[in-house]
Steps between C-alpha positions, in 0.01 A plus 500: 500500500642837405597728784287810523683822424536743795324833448754765578362839618649816353610610848711190533677583162568852630645345813717278293631801307595668833674177610708458181608857505627475852245737648382229739678190635398135463320495835295809415419351167357179656330688778331725245373202300313380806234766451405337167481145617464291820738235621867446452461257211284751308761779559769277370292399188430872434867587529585218268250623245672837497858368460670464156444189302783507256409177313141622434621830369772360272438575131826383345671190628863517612578223249309654204699408194435840340730677752860486627558595864795550728594665824766770458701696755559869422772711663359793708788694650276793604244272659542174690797370294294282260145414413372171366206474262302287264576545125252373239517511123272348235680194340385613158736798520800277551450239219487708184883516471809427698494848662210570741257757375501833674180557695350804690536442874244531782593523869230336720508632860335305777278621791647535851557132540775420258520302181215250555368246251227732373751767397708235320179407322440854389857508360421178301183669363705779359729255334205354320406850396838527320713681761795390708418556873703525805339476848748612764476380858533780746553248780827373349713657778281311759528162322221552248125436507446259787219295355194682639374859491466541878873430567587683179338813644687460819832483324398792272451736797856430616682606180622861440247640251753728329738212436217282373409776257861516384475124442202561269686776314794255443264229378332734251838628358626142487205390287530799278869429439467138410614400158172316436296812592413774253609764753137604556343404825176554694404427853184384677436416856233446768449699824866542609595419140259757375678764703834373370372532145411864549828571672711318239333728247636796698835353562578363152362771289555424129647153590148380564251490215183420689353435846171328590455516877220308662363665820834659592596819676590789267756772529346825627786734414459715186881492456501116521216454253680743259783243472265230356557417133323167494136450395299439814192279528337502849249243635300530827205319650200728557450354857875568573393848599830640636702430188216559253435837671865598444482438125364839392794682662753269322304534175531884522869480566557266208298727275691812609824318422379392161545128589311264273257326738175342566329390820208269576281454814331155496154511660434246765862386517707495819867544562666191355231441241743358247630219714322184406691314775286681760159422369312715748679815368509385139266673265522312159322768297725778626814286498447391139432852386802640684727220368392559141559869533841436647614266228366747239684783669831316503449396137448866402770659721765230561489277201459773241 
């Protein structure tokens, strides 16, 4: 007999978002869930329903014969010394002749939990869209993603944020400089990675062709935004009110700086709506639309 699916209240999803962003600890998270259900077993089941299910969210298998994958370590002298990441290319690009075809590159930046299986899957999706993708692990200096998001978040909070950003800069420039890259790169990321996407656009200037941040914090300084040369595509969930509410100000700064940009607010979508590994946050309609727009954006501004 098939097990009945737990109905997860919207308030529990909001509580989960507070938990994964470090605004409440594990005990407060479980204590908060008690107001939605009764009994320890029910609380545990509700918590389990909110946690990532990487296998269920996987769209491209690790062993898909259409892609070639490897883990690469990139020097990061201004950061934590080095950063490891997941590199993916479509096999079709490497079989036409003896020399690998040059492809446009996409940096894929994780949320505040490190390089989990979902972000690796997103990198594989970009490979199937005809890009080479590199997903760096900001937790490299702490031993890398530990295998689950909870412990990943704990490690994340202990790493110097400025050094981790320098690691991301090093990863982006390494990808851009590879002999099998066209020299044109874009960046996308989610939550923390969305903020990194915006800030890489500031930092890299003309070295970055496009950025597509998902629900990430934006630079608020007019001088910083004036440094952006990349084409910027912004995605926010309509129910993610704090970040969605900040979009008009960023939009105005981008317009004033003559930066090519677009921004979309997805009605009914929460923070994390693109992540199909967390089904209670995932919004398929919004995620599919945002993904299609992102691939189109990179085809226009990174591939061209």
